[in-house]
LUMZAPA-704453 format. One line per 10 residues: number of its first residue (from 1); for each residue x, y, z of N, C-alpha, C, O. Coordinates in pm, 1 decimal. Example, Ala and Ser with C-alpha at 12.3 -4.5 7.8 and 13.67 -1.06 7.14 Angstrom:
2
1> 1319.0,-569.0,780.0,1230.0,-450.0,780.0,1320.0,-330.0,780.0,1423.6,-331.9,846.5; 1285.0,-225.0,708.0,1367.0,-106.0,714.0,1290.0,3.0,787.0,1340.9,113.8,803.9
This chain:
71
1> 13309.3,7806.2,18463.0,13240.7,7731.1,18564.9,13126.0,7656.1,18498.9,13067.0,7703.5,18401.8; 13095.5,7539.9,18552.1,12986.2,7460.1,18498.7,12878.6,7444.9,18604.5,12907.9,7423.1,18722.0; 12752.9,7456.8,18561.3,12640.9,7432.6,18650.7,12536.3,7351.2,18577.1,12531.5,7349.2,18454.1; 12453.5,7284.7,18654.3,12345.3,7204.1,18600.3,12213.1,7264.1,18646.7,12191.0,7286.1,18765.8; 12126.3,7289.8,18550.0,11990.4,7332.7,18578.4,11898.0,7219.9,18535.3,11937.9,7130.3,18460.8; 11776.2,7225.1,18582.2,11675.6,7128.3,18539.1,11545.3,7202.3,18510.2,11512.5,7303.3,18572.4; 11472.7,7147.3,18412.9,11338.6,7193.9,18383.2,11252.0,7071.0,18361.7,11283.5,6986.2,18278.3; 11144.7,7061.5,18435.5,11056.8,6945.1,18427.1,10947.7,6960.6,18321.9,10863.2,6872.2,18307.3; 10948.2,7070.8,18248.9,10839.3,7094.9,18154.5,10884.6,7104.5,18009.9,10823.2,7176.1,17930.8; 10989.5,7034.4,17974.2,11031.5,7030.4,17834.5,10946.8,6924.4,17765.0,10959.0,6805.4,17794.0
11> 10861.2,6967.9,17673.4,10770.8,6872.6,17611.5,10784.2,6861.9,17460.3,10704.1,6794.7,17395.3; 10885.1,6927.8,17404.0,10904.7,6916.7,17260.1,11048.7,6955.6,17225.2,11113.8,7028.2,17300.3; 11097.7,6906.9,17111.2,11234.9,6941.5,17070.8,11255.8,7091.9,17049.9,11367.3,7141.3,17066.5; 11150.9,7164.3,17014.0,11168.9,7308.9,16995.5,11196.4,7378.0,17129.1,11257.1,7485.1,17132.0; 11152.0,7317.4,17239.7,11184.6,7371.0,17372.8,11336.4,7374.0,17390.3,11393.4,7472.4,17437.7; 11399.6,7264.8,17351.3,11545.2,7253.4,17360.4,11611.3,7363.9,17279.3,11701.4,7432.0,17328.3; 11566.9,7381.8,17156.2,11625.6,7485.4,17069.5,11606.4,7624.2,17126.1,11698.2,7706.1,17121.2; 11488.1,7652.7,17180.3,11461.1,7785.3,17236.8,11554.1,7815.9,17353.9,11612.6,7923.9,17361.7; 11566.6,7720.2,17443.8,11650.6,7741.5,17562.7,11797.6,7752.1,17523.2,11867.4,7842.9,17568.3; 11844.9,7659.9,17439.4,11985.2,7663.7,17397.0,12017.3,7794.5,17325.3,12120.7,7855.9,17351.4
21> 11929.4,7837.2,17235.5,11953.1,7962.7,17162.3,11958.5,8081.5,17256.0,12045.6,8167.5,17242.9; 11865.9,8086.9,17350.2,11861.7,8198.5,17444.3,11987.7,8201.1,17530.5,12050.7,8305.9,17545.2; 12024.5,8087.1,17587.1,12143.3,8082.9,17672.6,12270.9,8110.3,17592.6,12354.2,8190.9,17634.2; 12286.0,8044.1,17479.0,12410.0,8058.8,17401.7,12428.1,8198.1,17342.3,12538.2,8233.4,17300.1; 12321.3,8277.7,17338.5,12333.9,8414.5,17287.4,12378.3,8513.4,17395.1,12408.9,8628.7,17364.9; 12381.7,8468.6,17520.0,12417.1,8557.2,17630.9,12568.1,8573.9,17643.1,12644.4,8478.8,17626.6; 12609.4,8696.9,17672.4,12750.2,8722.4,17700.3,12787.3,8649.5,17829.1,12716.5,8658.6,17929.3; 12898.1,8577.7,17825.3,12943.9,8504.9,17941.9,12912.1,8356.3,17937.9,12960.3,8280.3,18022.0; 12831.0,8313.8,17840.5,12801.2,8172.0,17824.0,12901.9,8113.7,17726.5,12914.4,8159.7,17613.0; 12972.8,8013.0,17771.8,13066.8,7943.6,17683.8,12994.9,7836.5,17602.8,13019.6,7821.5,17483.2
31> 12905.2,7761.6,17668.4,12827.4,7659.2,17599.7,12711.1,7617.7,17688.1,12726.5,7599.7,17808.9; 12594.3,7602.7,17626.2,12476.5,7553.0,17696.4,12418.4,7438.5,17614.5,12400.2,7449.8,17493.3; 12389.4,7327.7,17683.5,12334.4,7209.5,17619.5,12214.2,7161.2,17698.5,12219.9,7147.7,17820.7; 12105.3,7135.3,17627.5,11982.6,7088.5,17691.4,11957.0,6943.9,17649.7,11963.6,6910.1,17531.6; 11927.8,6859.8,17747.8,11892.9,6719.4,17723.7,11740.9,6705.9,17736.3,11685.9,6713.3,17846.2; 11674.6,6686.3,17623.8,11528.8,6683.1,17620.5,11470.2,6576.1,17712.8,11379.4,6605.4,17790.5; 11519.8,6455.0,17705.6,11461.3,6343.5,17781.2,11471.1,6359.0,17931.8,11381.4,6316.3,18004.5; 11578.8,6419.5,17979.4,11598.4,6431.1,18124.7,11565.4,6570.0,18179.1,11552.4,6586.8,18300.3; 11551.7,6668.9,18092.3,11529.5,6805.7,18138.6,11654.2,6870.6,18195.4,11647.3,6974.8,18260.5; 11769.0,6807.5,18170.1,11897.2,6856.4,18222.9,11952.7,6964.8,18130.7,11956.2,6948.9,18008.7
41> 11995.4,7074.1,18190.9,12052.2,7186.6,18117.4,12192.8,7210.3,18172.1,12209.4,7256.5,18285.0; 12292.8,7178.5,18092.0,12432.4,7196.5,18132.9,12481.6,7328.7,18076.3,12468.7,7355.4,17956.8; 12538.0,7411.0,18163.9,12583.1,7543.9,18121.7,12725.7,7567.8,18169.1,12755.0,7559.8,18288.4; 12813.8,7597.2,18074.4,12948.8,7643.7,18104.4,12946.2,7795.6,18088.7,12910.9,7847.5,17982.7; 12983.7,7865.8,18194.9,12971.4,8011.9,18192.4,13082.6,8077.6,18273.2,13154.0,8012.6,18349.6; 13094.7,8207.7,18253.8,13192.7,8287.9,18325.2,13126.1,8345.6,18450.3,13039.2,8432.0,18438.6; 13164.6,8299.8,18569.7,13100.2,8346.7,18692.2,13129.7,8493.3,18725.6,13067.4,8550.8,18814.9; 13223.5,8552.6,18654.4,13248.4,8696.0,18675.1,13143.7,8779.7,18602.1,13125.8,8897.6,18632.7; 13074.6,8719.0,18505.5,12973.7,8791.5,18428.1,12830.7,8749.6,18461.6,12737.6,8828.6,18446.7; 12813.3,8625.8,18506.6,12680.1,8572.1,18530.4,12674.1,8494.4,18661.3,12775.1,8443.6,18709.9
51> 12554.8,8486.3,18717.0,12530.9,8404.0,18835.2,12436.5,8289.9,18795.4,12377.5,8291.7,18687.4; 12423.3,8192.1,18883.3,12327.3,8084.5,18857.4,12185.9,8141.5,18846.9,12104.7,8092.3,18768.6; 12157.0,8243.4,18924.4,12025.3,8307.1,18917.2,12000.9,8367.8,18778.4,11889.3,8361.3,18726.9; 12104.2,8426.4,18718.3,12091.8,8479.2,18582.1,12056.1,8367.8,18484.4,11974.9,8387.5,18394.0; 12116.9,8250.8,18502.5,12091.6,8137.6,18413.5,11948.4,8088.0,18428.8,11880.3,8062.0,18329.6; 11903.1,8075.0,18552.5,11764.8,8032.4,18578.3,11667.9,8133.1,18515.9,11570.5,8094.0,18451.5; 11694.3,8261.7,18534.7,11607.8,8365.7,18477.7,11603.1,8358.3,18326.4,11497.4,8379.3,18266.9; 11715.8,8328.7,18262.9,11720.6,8319.1,18116.6,11633.5,8203.6,18067.0,11564.3,8217.1,17966.1; 11636.5,8091.3,18136.6,11551.3,7977.8,18098.8,11405.0,8015.8,18119.8,11320.3,7985.4,18035.9; 11375.6,8081.2,18229.5,11238.1,8122.8,18257.1,11189.2,8222.8,18152.6,11072.0,8220.3,18114.9
61> 11277.5,8310.5,18105.8,11239.7,8405.7,18001.6,11214.0,8335.1,17868.5,11146.0,8389.0,17781.2; 11268.3,8215.0,17853.7,11240.5,8134.0,17735.1,11103.5,8067.8,17744.9,11054.5,8011.2,17647.3; 11041.8,8074.9,17862.7,10907.3,8021.5,17880.7,10899.9,7891.3,17956.5,10796.3,7824.9,17954.9; 11008.4,7852.8,18023.4,11012.7,7724.4,18093.4,11063.6,7743.2,18235.5,11157.0,7820.4,18257.5; 11004.0,7674.1,18332.6,11054.1,7682.3,18468.4,11189.3,7612.7,18476.8,11216.4,7519.5,18401.0; 11273.0,7657.3,18567.8,11405.1,7596.1,18585.1,11451.1,7615.1,18728.7,11406.9,7705.5,18799.6; 11540.9,7527.1,18768.5,11602.2,7536.5,18900.6,11742.0,7479.1,18892.9,11772.4,7398.5,18805.0; 11827.5,7521.2,18986.0,11964.5,7468.9,18994.2,11956.2,7329.6,19051.3,11888.0,7305.8,19150.9; 12026.2,7237.4,18987.5,12025.5,7096.9,19030.3,12158.3,7061.2,19094.1,12263.3,7103.0,19045.3; 12155.7,6984.1,19203.4,12281.8,6944.4,19267.2,12357.7,6839.5,19186.4,12474.4,6813.4,19215.7
71> 12295.1,6778.4,19085.7,12361.1,6676.4,19003.7,12307.1,6677.6,18863.4,12350.8,6598.6,18779.7
């Protein structure tokens, strides 16, 4: 399953690396990609192992606010 998250507080390229590393290390994540300029976080994941809330929490644990985006 694919979902889109957003974070409005990405202010450096290392933010992207931190979030991508944290998400991609989680069991059930197939691929996570962060777009620095737009704050868009695309996540392909297994919904049997993770929920959107788990994904938001993982970004927040990386130190950045996040929310599920409708687009």
